[in-house]
ROBAVEX-194855 format. One record per atom (N, C-alpha, C): z, y, x; residue in one letter. Coordinates in steps of 0.02 Angstrom, whole numbers, plus 50000, padded with zeros to 5 digits. Layout:
ZYXA/...
//
This chain:
506555393852992X/506415388053011X/506205389653078X/506545386153128X/506575389353196X/505785384153216X/505245387153269X/504825382653293X/504985379053369X/504765374053365X/504765368753382X/504765371653475X/505025371853520X/504805374953593X/504155371753616X/503575375753653X/503075373953687X/503315372453753X/503955368453786X/504035366953829X/503335360053855X/503085358953908X/502795353553934X/503075348253924X/502995341453901X/503215337153900X/503415333753977X/503895330953996X/504175329754051X/504255321954045X/504115318354106X/504365310554133X/504885308254117X/505045303254089X/505665302554061X/505985297354122X/506775297954139X/506815292954186X/507045287954148X/506875282554177X/506785274054173X/507525271854155X/508005273454198X/508745272554192X/509215277354208X/509895276854173X/510455282754192X/510485279754283X/510745285554296X/510795289454377X/511615285854396X/511825284254338X/512805281454369X/512665273454354X/513135269454367X/513215263754383X/513845262554330X/513705257354267X/513945257754206X/514535254454241X/515055255854197X/515765253754198X/515885247354192X/516445243154210X/516505235954189X/516565234654122X/516535229354090X/516605228954030X/517175226954006X/517685228953981X/518205225753963X/518445221353925X/519095219753909X/519185213353838X/519055217153793X/518945212253742X/518665213953673X/519295215653646X/519245221253576X/519855222053536X/519905217953497X/520415218553458X/520785210653421X/520325213153358X/520395208353321X/519785205653258X/520045212253216X/520745214953200X/520925218853160X/520545226253160X/520485228153240X/520115232353259X/519365235253264X/519155227653261X/518325227353261X/518025232753205X/517415234353196X/517155237453150X/516255234253166X/516005233853095X/515295232253094X/514765237553123X/514375235353159X/514185239653197X/513485237353185X/512985240353171X/512275238853153X/512075236553209X/511415230453200X/511165228053277X/510665232453287X/510555233653351X/509955238653387X/509495236053425X/509025238553428X/508365236253466X/508015240353511X/507845238953574X/507495244353613X/506825239653621X/506225247053618X/505885246653663X/505425251253684X/504735249753715X/504645254953772X/504635261853733X/504585263653661X/504555268853633X/505205273353605X/505625267653588X/506065271353545X/506805265553540X/507205269453522X/508085263953519X/508165265653444X/508095260953410X/508325263353325X/508605256853315X/509015258553249X/509245251153219X/508915247653202X/508935241553181X/508705236153171X/508765230653147X/508465223553154X/508715218053112X/508995211153160X/508575215853242X/508505209553308X/509315211253317X/509435205653370X/510355204653399X/510265210253463X/510755213153470X/510865218653520X/510675213953576X/510295218653646X/509935215853698X/510525212353730X/510555204953760X/511065201153775X/511115205753866X/511735205853881X/512055209953953X/511805205753995X/511555207454070X/511455204954115X/511935199854139X/511575194054163X/511935186054178X/511905188154265X/512505185854275X/512835185354335X/512215180354396X/512065182554444X/511805176354469X/512015170654473X/511545164854454X/511675158154454X/511855153754525X/512345152154543X/512285149254610X/512075142554613X/511465140954633X/511115136054640X/511425132054683X/511585122554691X/511805120454745X/511035120754794X/511285119454844X/510615116354904X/510255111554902X/509745111954923X/509445106154896X/509395100754933X/509345094454908X/509595089854944X/509065086355014X/509125086055063X/508645083155118X/508345077455071X/507905077255113X/507095071655086X/507495063355121X/507525057755090X/507685050955123X/507175051055188X/507385047555239X/506935046555291X/506495041155250X/505915040955301X/505405036155280X/505735026855280X/506085027455345X/506365020855369X/506965019755372X/507365015855307X/508165015455322X/508365011655352X/509135010755407X/509095004255405X/509205000655358X/509054994055376X/509364986155327X/510004986955285X/510554988955362X/511194988055350X/511524992455374X/511504998855341X/511715004955356X/512435005555346X/512795009055400X/513445010055407X/513685014555380X/514155014555335X/514315021655290X/514855026455343X/514575032455318X/514695039055369X/515325040355352X/515925040555389X/516355043855402X/516625049755332X/517165048055287X/517195054655247X/517605060555281X/517295067355272X/517945071755316X/518585072555297X/519025074855329X/519805075355321X/519985080355267X/520255078055221X/520345083755148X/520705088555188X/520415095755156X/520795100155167X/521085105655121X/521385111755138X/521485116155071X/520985117055053X/520895117754989X/520345119854926X/520535128354932X/519865130654934X/519935135554935X/519915138654846X/520295143354801X/520275145054741X/519655148154717X/519255145654673X/518705149154649X/518985155854625X/518665160154648X/518515167954616X/518465169654554X/518865172154515X/518615173854452X/518145177954452X/517585175654399X/517185182854376X/517215188954365X/516825193154399X/517085201954373X/516655201254301X/517135205854278X/516805205754193X/515955209054217X/515655206954159X/514855213054168X/514955219454152X/514675223154178X/514455230754147X/514435230054069X/514675234154032X/514565236253975X/513985241353963X/513345240953965X/512845244953966X/512775249053903X/512795245353831X/512915247453764X/513365253153756X/513895251953784X/514595255153786X/514525262753820X/514145260953862X/514085269653903X/513415271653903X/513095270053826X/512465273453828X/512565275553749X/512655284153755X/512715287353695X/512255284653631X/511535283153656X/511165282153577X/511385274653533X/511755270953573X/512175266053540X/512575267853482X/512945272553513X/513525275253445X/513165281553404X/512725284453426X/512265287353388X/512025283953316X/511585277653337X/511415275153292X/511895272353234X/512625272353271X/513175269153191X/513375275253174X/513525281153200X/513845287253161X/513485287453119X/512765289653150X/512105292853092X/512105287353053X/512205280253053X/511895278152983X/512075279352917X/511525278052881X/511545278852806X/512215274152768X/512425270052809X/513235267452802X/513865271352797X/513825278552840X/514325281952835X/514235287152793X/513715286952735X/513685292352685X/513925297352716X/513525301052780X/513845307452810X/514545309952839X/514785306252848X/515585306352873X/515935313652839X/515685313752787X/516245318552766X/516865319552779X/517265325252754X/517975326152769X/518295328652709X/518795326252681X/518875315452690X/518325311952653X/518255305552681X/517725301552647X/517825293652683X/517785289352637X/517595284152667X/517365281852745X/516655285052738X/516215284752796X/516675288752860X/517045294952849X/517245296652911X/517755292752938X/518215288452897X/518685283552908X/518495278052926X/517835277652907X/517535270452938X/517305272953007X/517005279253039X/516835282953103X/517395281553150X/518185285853094X/518705284153150X/518965277553178X/518845273253123X/518945266753157X/518425260853221X/517935263453212X/517285263053270X/517625265853319X/517805272453312X/517995275653402X/518765272153434X/519225271453379X/519875266853379X/519605261153424X/519295257553389X/519115249753416X/518655251353488X/518305256053506X/517965256553570X/518645260253636X/518925264053624X/519435265953659X/519795261853672X/520035257553640X/520655252053648X/520305248053692X/519745245753665X/519435239753713X/519455243353791X/519305248553789X/519285251353858X/520095254053908X/520845252353854X/521385252453892X/521575259753861X/521255263153837X/521585269953805X/522105268453745X/522625273553760X/523105272353723X/523175276453674X/523715276753622X/523715281353554X/524015286453572X/524075291253587X/524675293553598X/525245297553538X/524805298353451X/525245300153425X/525915297653406X/526485297253442X/527075294753411X/527185297853359X/527095302653325X/527305304853269X/527165299953208X/526515295753217X/526305291653178X/526455284853194X/526865283353184X/527145276153193X/526525271953192X/526365271853129X/525735266253092X/525055266753127X/525065271653160X/524385272053197X/524445278153249X/524445276453297X/524435283953350X/523935285153380X/523235283353344X/522735285353385X/522525290053317X/522895292453272X/522575296953219X/523135303153199X/523085306653171X/523205313153157X/523035314253092X/523445312653032X/523045312852963X/523215321752932X/522795325952875X/523155331852856X/522645331652789X/523045335052746X/522635336252678X/522345343252686X/521575343352669X/521175346952675X/521345352152605X/521215357652597X/521065363352547X/520575367652530X/520315371552495X/520135377252481X/520075380352444X/519845385852417X/520165392652371X/519805391852303X/519095389652319X/518605389052264X/518205384152244X/518625379652198X/518385374752193X/518405367252251X/517805364552243X/517765358552314X/517505363952356X/517735362252416X/517265366552497X/516845370052474X/516075362852457X/515305363752460X/515065366552401X/515745366452342X/515365369952276X/515475378152251X/514975381052219X/515345388352210X/515525388852138X/515915395752147X/516395397352098X/516165394452008X/515635392952015X/515355391451948X/515465382951945X/515555381052010X/515755374052002X/515075367452007X/514405372252007X/513935370152040X/513665371352092X/513345365852137X/513215366052204X/512525368552190X/512445372552267X/511755376252271X/511055372152283X/510565375852282X/509935372152295X/510145368352363X/510345373152430X/510635367652474X/511285371452509X/511775365052487X/512305367452483X/512545369452549X/512485369252615X/512675373052669X/512275379352720X/511915380752666X/511395385252678X/511575392752735X/512175394252689X/512645399752733X/512855397552787X/513005391352808X/513075390352897X/512695392852932X/512035393252924X/511495395452958X/511665403452984X/512155407652949X/512145413252977X/512875411453031X/512725415353089X/513105412953134X/513335419053160X/513915418653198X/514085426853225X/514935425053235X/515255430153245X/515975430553268X/516355429253192X/516355424953159X/516545423753079X/516735417653072X/517495415053042X/517335411053056X/517275405852963X/517235399452970X/517095395752905X/517595399752853X/517295401052793X/517825401852736X/517735397652692X/517745391552720X/518095383952674X/518415381452654X/518645377552696X/519345374352705X/520075375352744X/520385372852756X/520865373252786X/521635368952779X/522105368752797X/522485363752781X/523335366852766X/523705364952740X/524345368652692X/524905364552713X/525345365952734X/526035364052765X/526445366252761X/527135365752742X/527805369852745X/528045368952813X/528185375252851X/528275378152905X/527955378052953X/527165379852918X/526505380652973X/526635387252991X/526305387853077X/526565395653098X/526315400653069X/526685406053073X/526885411253051X/525965415053060X/525665412353103X/525025417753128X/524435412353085X/524575406153071X/524035402453042X/524265406052957X/524755405852923X/524795407552899X/524385415352864X/524575419652905X/524085425152906X/523365424052903X/523285420852936X/522715419452930X/522305416652879X/522545410852838X/522525410652782X/522425415052709X/523015420352725X/523165424352694X/522355429852678X/522315430152746X/521665433052744X/520855430452724X/520935422252744X/520255418452714X/520255419852634X/520885418452614X/520985419652540X/520665424852495X/520825430852527X/520705437452528X/520025438352529X/519565436552573X/518895437452582X/518505432252542X/518735427252521X/518495420952479X/518345424952413X/518965427052381X/518955429652325X/518555434552323X/518655440452373X/518155444652366X/517435442152356X/517295438452387X/516635437252410X/516605434452332X/516685430252294X/516675427952221X/516875430852183X/517165438352201X/516955444252141X/517665442352078X/518265439052103X/518815436652071X/519205441252112X/519895443352058X/520335446152070X/521005442552113X/521075447052154X/521785444952203X/522435441252165X/522865436252180X/523415434852157X/523825438752208X/524305445152168X/524765447252241X/525485441452266X/525645444452328X/526125441952363X/526685442352326X/526945437352321X/527735439452252X/528265442152298X/528325443152358X/528825447552401X/528435447152486X/528415453052496X/528275455652573X/527265455152568X/527265455052640X/526515455252632X/526265448652631X/526205443152624X/525915435452643X/526195433252606X/525805428352561X/525805423652513X/526005417652557X/526605415552509X/526895409152550X/526305404752543X/526645397152591X/526345390852581X/526145387352512X/526815389952467X/526935387652396X/526315392152348X/526445397852368X/525835402252319X/525245399352352X/525145400652418X/524375399252409X/524135390952392X/524595385452376X/524575379852363X/524315379552309X/524895384152256X/524715385052202X/523905387552165X/523625390652239X/523025395452219X/522225393452233X/522425383452291X/522005379952315X/522095375552282X/521285370652287X/521195365652262X/521265359552323X/521635353452333X/521535349552374X/520975344052370X/520745342652435X/519895338952407X/520155332252445X/520925331252463X/521075324052497X/521225325752579X/521315317852589X/521545319052678X/520985317952705X/521155319852792X/520575319652847X/520885317352887X/520705315052953X/520845312453018X/520625315953078X/520925316953116X/520965316253195X/521035310153222X/520535306953264X/520505303653294X/520715303753380X/521185302353417X/521285303853473X/521285298053521X/521385299453602X/521585293153619X/521635297053688X/522255293553750X/522395296253791X/522285294053869X/522205294653908X/521935291353983X/522375292954029X/522835289754040X/523445293754111X/523035296354152X/523295300454185X/523075300854257X/523515299354300X/523635297654348X/523835294254416X/524075297854472X/523865305454452X/523875308354500X/524765314454502X/524875318254555X/525385322354542X/525395326154484X/524845326754455X/524805333754401X/524675328254345X/524785321554335X/524695318754270X/525155319854196X/525565323854205X/525865328354168X/525355333054131X/524805334854160X/524345340654128X/523715337054099X/523445339254041X/522955335754032X/522345338654013X/521775336154028X/521095339554015X/520915338253937X/520915342053875X/520635339953813X/519885340853826X/519555334553779X/518885334153786X/518775330753700X/518295334453690X/518375335453595X/517745334153572X/517665333153521X/516895333353494X/517105332253407X/516715334453365X/517015333253308X/516635327753266X/517005322753236X/516735316653204X/516305317953130X/516545322553108X/516205324553027X/515645328053019X/515365326252974X/514665330452951X/514915331052870X/514335332752848X/514355335352787X/514255331252717X/514395324652734X/514265321352674X/513565319352637X/513485321552577X/512845319452527X/512835325752489X/512095327852479X/512385333252430X/511935329352372X/511895335852310X/512065334552232X/511405329252216X/510895328152262X/510485324552223X/510455316152263X/511125316152298X/511155309252334X/510855308652400X/510405313152445X/510525312952513X/510935311352561X/510955308952600X/511165308852642X/511305312352707X/511475315452734X/511445319852786X/511895315552833X/511495312352873X/511825308052934X/511955313752990X/511825317353005X/512055323553045X/512055319653131X/511465317153134X/511515314153198X/511405317453275X/511425324153246X/511335329453308X/512055330253311X/512145334053221X/512905337453202X/513155332253171X/513745330653215X/514105330353277X/513915322553295X/513585316553275X/513515311253295X/513445312253371X/512945314653407X/512895315553458X/513245318753521X/513745324253491X/514225325353540X/514885320653538X/515195315753485X/515505312753472X/515235305653504X/514495304253522X/514305298253555X/514345298153626X/514065306253631X/514435307453711X/515185305953745X/515705308953717X/516325306753717X/516375299553732X/516165296953673X/516295286653676X/516035284353744X/515235286453755X/514785282653818X/515185286253879X/515495292653876X/515905292453942X/516655289153959X/516885286153906X/517475282353910X/517605274953959X/516935272553961X/517015265854006X/516945268354080X/516725273454105X/516715276954177X/517215279554190X/517545285054163X/518045286754149X/518695282854187X/518665277154119X/519445272954133X/519275269754202X/518725267654214X/518495262854302X/518765269254339X/518715276254330X/518975280754391X/519515280154385X/519995281454324X/520795279554328X/520855274154372X/520575267954343X/520855262154371X/520945263254455X/520345268554495X/520255267354555X/520795272654578X/521015274954531X/521535280154557X/521175289954561X/520825289354548X/520135293854545X/520345300054493X/520845300054452X/521115306454388X/521645308954408X/521635314954437X/522245316954432X/522665318054378X/522335322254342X/522715323254269X/522475317854222X/522805320254173X/522545315054105X/521895317954084X/521715314954030X/521155315953999X/521375315053922X/521415318153881X/521475318253801X/520935317953766X/520655311953759X/520125313353673X/520455314253610X/520155319453597X/519945320953528X/519245321453466X/519165317353429X/518815317453389X/519015320953326X/518765326653315X/519135331653249X/518725327753191X/519155330153136X/518995328953065X/518975336253048X/518715337152992X/518525343152928X/518215349752991X/518085347953039X/517785354153077X/517055357253038X/516815355752974X/516435357852961X/516595362552883X/517215359052871X/517655363052817X/517765370352868X/518025371152907X/518195376252949X/518725377353010X/518435372553047X/518775369653107X/519565369453085X/519575362953041X/520345362753004X/520485357253050X/520285352953088X/520815347453127X/520765350353173X/520545352653227X/520735356653287X/521425361453267X/521545364753204X/521695371153210X/522525365353192X/522505361553137X/523005356353125X/523245354353203X/522905350453249X/523105347353319X/523335353953340X/523155360453352X/523535364853403X/524245366453380X/524195366353296X/525035368653269X/525415361853266X/525225356053289X/525545351753274X/525535347753338X/525695350853383X/525685345253449X/525865339953460X/525545334653499X/525875328553506X/526555328153540X/527025324253564X/527375325653572X/527265325553655X/527385331253725X/527155328253758X/526565330053771X/526295333653722X/525485336653743X/525355340953715X/525795346753709X/525865353053695X/525385357553736X/525055363553715X/524795367553741X/524875370353801X/525545368853811X/525965370453890X/525355366253932X/525475359253914X/525275353453964X/524515355253986X/524125357753927X/523265359753930X/523285362253981X/522635360254031X/522305362454078X/521705363754085X/521375364854017X/520805364954000X/520365361453946X/519805362753907X/519705361353845X/518805359553859X/518635354153843X/517825354553843X/517725350453790X/517245356853751X/517095354353667X/516365351953681X/516165346553658X/515425344253643X/515145345153565X/514515348453560X/514225347053510X/513575350053491X/513265344853457X/512455345453453X/512235346153532X/512135340753553X/511905340253631X/511375332853629X/510915332553558X/510495328253557X/509755331153571X/509515337253547X/508965340553505X/508565341953568X/508005344453580X/507395348253615X/507535344153668X/507105345553720X/506875342653779X/507505342453843X/507415339053874X/508185335753913X/508345339353997X/508035344553994X/508195348854061X/508285354854056X/508645356153979X/509015360853973X/509675360753950X/510235364953929X/510715365653908X/511125372053896X/511355373753837X/511925379053822X/512435379853839X/512895382953880X/513505381553871X/513955390053863X/514515388753813X/515105393253840X/515585391853891X/515505397653923X/516035394453980X/516445402553998X/516665407553941X/516885412953957X/517655413353899X/518085417853922X/518615420453853X/518275423053814X/518745427853772X/518525430753705X/518525436553738X/518425439853787X/518385444353819X/517795445953854X/517425438553840X/516915437753880X/516785435753963X/517545436253979X/517675433254079X/517495428854065X/517055423754139X/517025419554126X/517515416754169X/517875408754141X/518475406154180X/518365400454220X/518645395954243X/518485391954296X/517875386654288X/517695385454216X/517205380854200X/516535383254228X/516505389554253X/515855393154270X/515615386754306X/516195386354379X/515895387254442X/516005379254446X/516415375954388X/516445367954373X/515845365154341X/515515368254314X/514735365954272X/514285365954332X/514145372854358X/513825372154413X/513795366954464X/514505365854489X/514605359754539X/514465352654496X/514455351754444X/514385344954413X/513525344354378X/513395350554392X/512475349454389X/512155345754463X/512435349454493X/512345348354570X/512185342854581X/512825340754580X/513005334454577X/512575326254535X/512225328554504X/511725324454447X/511365323654516X/511015318654501X/510215314954530X/509675319954520X/509595320954465X/509205323954407X/509515329454364X/509785336554422X/509895342654385X/509455344054337X/510005346954276X/509605351054218X/509375357154251X/508655358854221X/508295363154255X/508715370854249X/509015370554178X/509155376654141X/509815376254125X/510465381054133X/510915378354109X/511115386354081X/511035388454034X/510875393553989X/511455396553957X/511695400353977X/512145405853954X/512025411253908X/511935408153845X/511495412253793X/511925410453716X/512375409853725X/512685406753653X/513365408753642X/513505415253667X/514355417553657X/514395419253614X/513795421253553X/514065420953483X/514375417353455X/514165411053479X/514465404153444X/515275403353453X/515595408453506X/516215404653531X/516735404653493X/516585409253442X/517155406653381X/516945402653305X/516315398053333X/516405394353284X/516395388753294X/516615386653340X/516655378753352X/517665375553367X/517475369953391X/518365367953379X/518755371353456X/518335372953493X/518585375053567X/518805383753558X/518615384953499X/518865392753508X/519755392653472X/519885388353437X/520575387153428X/521065383853460X/520865382353526X/521185384053583X/521145389353622X/520345392853625X/520405399953646X/520775403153629X/521285403453569X/521555408853538X/522195407953551X/522525403053600X/523075399453614X/523015401953704X/522405407853722X/522345406953789X/522145401453844X/521965395153814X/521545388353875X/520875390753881X/520825387553947X/520135390153951X/519695383553912X/519065387153897X/518735381453859X/518065381853878X/517875375453874X/516955374953896X/516855372653839X/516035373553791X/515855373453748X/515065370853776X/514855363353760X/514395359753774X/513815361953720X/513275363353723X/512775363053642X/512185362553681X/511685359853630X/511095357953643X/510575363553668X/510715370353647X/510295376653664X/509825377853608X/509795383253589X/509115383853543X/508595384753564X/508085387153523X/507455387353516X/507075389053565X/507305394453614X/506915396853664X/507105393253712X/506585390153770X/506735386553814X/507295389953887X/507045396453866X/507545399953921X/507945404053905X/508255402553844X/508825405153810X/508815409953734X/509135407953684X/509155411253625X/508485408753595X/508525410253520X/508085408053472X/508475406953410X/508375403053391X/508795398153323X/508805390853328X/509325388853275X/509565380753283X/508985378153246X/509075370853274X/508565366753248X/508305367153174X/507745366753149X/507575367353071X/507925363553037X/508235356253062X/508525350953015X/509365353153013X/509595359453042X/510235360153033X/510525358552965X/511035355852959X/511385352552885X/510935353452848X/510295348652846X/509625345052784X/509695338252819X/509745332452770X/509615325752765X/509115325552839X/508685327752843X/508195326652891X/508435324852987X/509225328352985X/509645326553043X/509665319953053X/509205316653087X/509305310453099X/509055307453176X/509235301153185X/509155300353255X/508365298853272X/508075296753237X/507125297453242X/506855305153288X/507195311153274X/507075317153298X/507415316553342X/508115315953386X/508195312553453X/507765309453496X/507485303553455X/506815300153512X/506245304453501X/506185307953430X/505575310453459X/505475315653514X/506005319253518X/506255326953569X/506165321453639X/506645319553662X/506735315553696X/507025307953744X/506765303953683X/506895297153689X/507465295953705X/508035301453683X/508715298253707X/509075300353752X/508605303753801X/508935303453883X/509205310053878X/509235315953835X/509665322253823X/510115319953820X/510505317153771X/511235314953760X/511345311453829X/511105306453852X/511225301653912X/511445306453969X/510965312353962X/510995315854034X/511775319654037X/511815321453961X/512365328053925X/512985322253961X/512965315653936X/513755310753969X/513615311454047X/513235311954085X/513275310854173X/513575318954185X/513225323654140X/513625330454161X/514295330354157X/514535329154095X/515275328854055X/515635325154102X/515605319554106X/515965314154168X/516025317854216X/515365321154260X/515585325354329X/516275331154305X/516165335454248X/516585339354236X/517115336854231X/517355335054193X/517845329754187X/518335328754250X/517895326554287X/518215323354347X/518535330254376X/517925332854394X/518195340254423X/518795344354405X/518705344254339X/519375348154313X/519915344354314X/519875337054305X/520485334554326X/520685333154381X/520475335054432X/520555335254498X/520695340854547X/520515346654494X/520455354254541X/521115353854576X/521225358054618X/521765360454648X/521735369654635X/522215372354597X/522455379754569X/522605384054620X/522495389054602X/522735394954668X/523415395054678X/523925390754631X/524635391854648X/524655385654703X/524395382054702X/524465376954765X/524205377954833X/
//
């Protein structure tokens, strides 16, 4: 168990440094998702029964005061001449009010980490509800569904999840352990060994990886290996016979088209939407930090980036992806890379930003990975420093202390394809870098009240501001070829 940091408390900002984006038209009735009511007081931001705070109203134009009547009026006053009729000035349409709550990550954490979603397992009805909630939000701000391969819903990419030994969270005996996900605390350059997708025609390199995963899983469970029928690789058909199907999970995605000469290139911005569901005792693992926080930061950035796009301030396009089945083994990101969206293949990707667990600890430090698999810094090294300097209150510490996590997050799948990847993370227990994960990692106690206790919700808000700066810099950067 990690100990809590001993940083002295800092006064929290009373308001975000950014001007909230304008509120766009509401989504259609079919896309609305029930969101719990929220209330705010000086101590915390929490779900409750109160109605949401009303948005600021535009100032009311009051008529000028009427002149006081004179003390003596003529007994037979003559009527004053009426002014000649002239052109009538059209009444300007009122500008939409800013959507303050939509631009606040805490609004979205409150819903995504609620008991209603039952831990957002992959697959589950809770993950489906979270996906619908995200989709309604991005449609509200004019983003488009890019997946033309899914005519039914181009905002989604669905895939089947498999595992080799029982359900992904159970042991070979079929009984879940006392702590189902304790093994995930052992970090390093080792991929998750639990879940994967299977599909005819999948890339050979992915098939090779699954064969290795099968062998390591059977070895860990002390079970004999089924040899390949021919050659050195088991086929998709053979692996499917050895695997257990868990159901269908979903990636949720939205495209904000660029407006400049590089609009055919995309900056991928991603966060995993899933968590680990419930344990055998029925405890809900709400995953407020992991990863309602990162998913909410992406959602809160949408209004501002949509406004920047309307002003013509985004050269490249922005592709948002909320992945499913990350907790099962980076399955959603692997499926996306192996099944490129038409017009958005890896050749069009000009950088990847992955956001995971950015809610906890104090609000003045953040950890990043901005290196490739050889440990060499990529272009995001300078971008992060510039983006931080642009903040009204920059982060005191940008720690580069988590390279050991590079292969344990969704961005690693893109890194293996040679993409420049930036991984934003909330940091480890040591304020100056290093240490342990939060004690509540993959435990039922990972709830929104701990984010409020640590920093009052300012950490996710500040990460959102930093990420918006990063995306704008990356989308508009000039490359050496130009």
